[in-house]
Structures are given as structure tokens and as C-alpha cells.
N, C-alpha and C positions, 0 to 999 in steps of 0.2 A: 548362561550369558548374563553378563551383571546388567540390570534396570538402566543403572547410568550412562550402559556402553549402549542401548538400545536408544535411549533416548537422546544421548550428545548424536547420534545418526540421523534423529528426527527433527532434531531441534538444532543443530547449529553445521549442518552438512551444506549443509549448509552452504536590446533596441529599447520601445519604452518599456520595454523587463529589465527591472534590476538585474544586477548579476547576482547571480547564487550566491544566498549566503545560507549554509547548514544550520539546523538548530544544535545547540546546543547540547549534555546531558548534565541533569541534576537528577538527584536523585530521590531528594526531599522533596519532588515538586509533586507529586500524586494527589490531587486532590481530594476532600476529605468525602465526599459522596463516591468516589471511586474505588472503596476499598473492597464493594462488593465483586466488581471487576478482577481485583485484585485476587480476592479469595477465590472467586470462580475457575478460576487459571490456577491457582496451584492448587484447588481441590481438582480438578480432572486431571494436573499434573502427576498426582498424588496416584488417580485412579490407574495410569498410565507407569506408575511406575510397579504397582503392584501386578498389573497386567503381566510388565514385562517379567514379571522374573520366572512367571510359569511357561516362556516362551523358549522354545529350543534355540532355534534362528534370531538374529534382530530381521529388525523389518528390509524391505527393499525400498530405494526411491523409483518404484513405478509409477510412471506422471500417464502412463494408460488406463492405470487406478482413477488415478484424480475427477473428481466431477462438479466441472463448474458451477456454483449456484446460479440460481435464477429467479426473479420476482414473478407472480403469477399474474401482476394485474400488467398487459402492456410490457412484455416481455422483450429483450432485445433480443434482433437477428443471429441466431447462433454462430460461431464458426461455419468458415465454407466448406462444403465438403470437401475433404480430402486434407485438411491440415492436421497434422498434431501439437498437442498441447510442447511447450520448451521451456516454459520456466512457469514459477509460481512465486509471487515477490509480493511480500507486506510493505503500503510507501508509508512515509512519517513524517510529516513535515508541514508546509501552510500553502493553505491559497489564499492570494493576492488577488487584491481590489482597491482600483481609485475612486475619488470621490469628487464632483461639481460641488466646491464650497460657495460657488454663487446662487447652488438651487436646495435647499433642501430638504426635497421632497422627489429628487431625481435619485434615483434607481443605482446603486453601486457600481460599477465595471468589474470585472472579469480582464485582471491583467498579468496572468498567467501562474504557477503553483511552483514550486520548491519542494523535492522533499528525498531523503533517503531509502534503498531499496531492501530487502530484508530479504535473502532467500528462503523462502518455506513451502519449497518443492518436496523437501520429504514428509513436512506437514500432511500438505493438502492429499501426497496421497495413500500416508498409513496412518494417518490422525483427522479426519476433515473435521471432526467436532471440534476440535484445539484450534484447529487453524478459524474458525467461525469466530472465535473468542478476540484473535491476536488483535483485527484494528482494532474494538472499545480496548481494551488492555494498555495497547498503546499510545493511546492518546491520554490515557492517567500521565506517561511519562513522557518529560524533555525527553533529547536525547541530548546526552552528554558524556563525551569521552571518560575512560572507565579510568578510575583512579591507581594507578599504579600500572597502569595497560603497556603494552610496548606500540612504541608509535599515537598513545594518544586513541587508542580503539575506539570504537562507537559501538554502544548496543542499546540493543532497544528494551527499557524498563527495565525487565528482571530476566528476558529470555540470553539465549546465548546463539541468536541465527546471526550467522555472517552476512555482512553487508555485498549484495548482489551489483549493485547500480546506483545511479543516479537521475533523477527524473526534474528537470526543469523545463522553460519554450525558450523558441530563440527570435521566434517575435511574438504578439499579438497571437496566431491562431496558429500554433507550431510546437504540439508537446512532443518533446523529444527524452530519449529513454536509452541513458547510454549503461548497457549490462556489459559495459569492459573493463577489467578489473584482474587487479596481478592475479585474484583467485580462481578469477571465472572469465570466458571469452564466449558470451552468449552470443553479442551483436548490440549494434545500437541503431536504430530508429528514430525520425521525425515522422510523426504522424497527424492525420487528419482527423476532425470529428465527422464520424460516419453517422450517429444515433446516441440519441439518451434517454433511461427511462429513470422517473420519479425512484429514489430509495425508500423502503419500506414504510410505513407508518413508526414501525418498533427499529427502527436504527437506533444504534448508538446517539445523542446527541450530543455537543463541541462544551471547549472545555465553561462559555457561558450559557449552554442551552442552546448552540446554535443548530440548525438542522443539517439532517447528515447529505454532501450534496450529491448526484445525480449519479446513477450509473454509466458507463458510457463503453462505447464501441466503437475502437479508433483500427481507420486503417493504416498502414506505414506509408510514405512516401518514397518516390526514386531514390536511390540512394540506399537505401536500408540495407544492413549487411546482415551474418545467419542465415538468412531468409523469412528474418522476421514479415508477418503479414499480415496481421493482425494482432491487436492490444486493448484489451477487457478491462475495465472501471468498477466493481463490484464489493459488496459491501463493507460500503464507504462508510466511516465517521465523522461527525460534525462538520466543518469547512465550509457553511452555505454564511454570506453577506447577511446584512440588517436587510429589514423590505427598502429601506431612502436610506439616504448621508443625512439623516438630521444628526447633529451630534458627532460626528465624524471626520478626524483627517482627513488630509488630500489624497493620501494611500496607508493602507493597515493590511494584516496579517489576519486568517483567521485558521486556527490549527487543526487539523485532519490525518484520515488515518484512512488508508484504505487494502484491500486486493489486491493483485493485478497478474494476470493474465494474459502469458504474451503466447501467440499461438504461430509457427513456422508451418512453411512448404516451400513447392518452388514457385521462383515470383512467375507470374499471371500476365501475357500480352496485354500492350495496351497499343 
């Protein structure tokens, strides 16, 4: 089995809130100090290619083998017993904030987020070490339409991960995930935040040195499809607002990336 085929399976299987505006692709947008992240990705990828040459069969996308990351300090509550992992995605987009211009010491207020979601399920089940590098890698690139691609195909940096959905807010407290696309019918769900914990101290910072946004545990709201029950945002990179509104505009965006883990099961009685 050629290594390129193996990696193709693993990497390619793959109101007050403003209307969603999706980030665009710019292949020259990698930041100078992000070269290490890009090099780490390609070095790891090269090792997978070499290992793939020795494999008799291509890896399978068995999500039962995937292990969701946790933090050692104040970890999130694990998925409810009986739920199964349905999908893993890498999100690349912006955390959006507003500021009270009359008060420079005010704290920026979160006004939602917008992200494109890329299918990383096979990577999660087969190459978890590679998956860990993807949020940091994704942050080095803006999302842009691939030149010459059919229909302005969107790519996440140098990867071939396929788009599996979109993430946005329907109001100030409802993060929404649409995972129904032409290629995938995974489900869609409005969510509510159940709990959060700080990202690890060594989590990747943003393009201007912004801290990584917290890790989250979300519960789906009534009306969710695809039996989606819980969503976790982990392995975050960038996205945090400055401490105060001093020098900031009335509204602004901060680039971020993260892993999203979607868990399914039969709806519970309420």
C-alpha cells in the first residue's frame, strides 16, 4: 500500500451576533515565528509516510480507539456514560468581542465565534500525536480558497482535511454546530455551556501572543439532530481577548483554533 494512499485516508477522509463571515485562504500568511510549527508538522508527517511504507493495510478510522485530551488540573467532566464518539474536527476561525469605548478599563465581552470545521476523525483514531499539532499548525495560516480548486475549495494550511461543517453563534449564549454538508450528514446542534477549564500553560498562543481560550464542555439543546448530545472544545490555540478595552475598537476578532469532539447517544428524558 503506497504511503500516499494511507495518508490520504488518514488526513483527507475525512441578533447581537454579526452574520458569519468565514476566514479566507492566504498561502503567504504563515507568520515568521510559526515556521517551527510548520516544520514540526511536516517532520511528523514524513515519519508517518515512512511507517506507512511498512504497513500491509491502510489504517482504519475506528473512533472507538480515539482518546480525547484532558488536562491534569481541574479537568472537564468526561462524556456521560453510554455516549460514543461520533466525530472529531479541527476548527479554525475567530473569537469575536465587543468593547465599551466609554470605559477603557472595561473587560472585552465575548460576542460569539465563527469557525470552519475540518474532519479530523481519522487522524484522531490513527495518528493522535499528529492531531495534537493541528490547532497550532492551523493558526499559522489564514483559510483561503485553494487556487484552481473546484468551487473555491477551502484548505486548512497545508493539510487535505475536508470541511465537515461550520461553527457560529445564533445568539449571545448559543454556540451552534452545523455538521450537515454535501459530503457529511453528521447532525447539527445548538448548545449551552456546561463547564470550562483553563487551557494548559503551554498551550499555543495566538498571532499576537494571545492566550489560548478555555477548554469547554457543551451540552446540546432541544432540537439537536444526529443524536448529538455533548461537544468538547479542547487543545485550544489563541483566541483570548486583551485584559481591558484600552485601545481596542467597539468590536474586534481574535484568531483561534481548537479541536472539537462530538459525542452521540439516545436523547435523555427531560
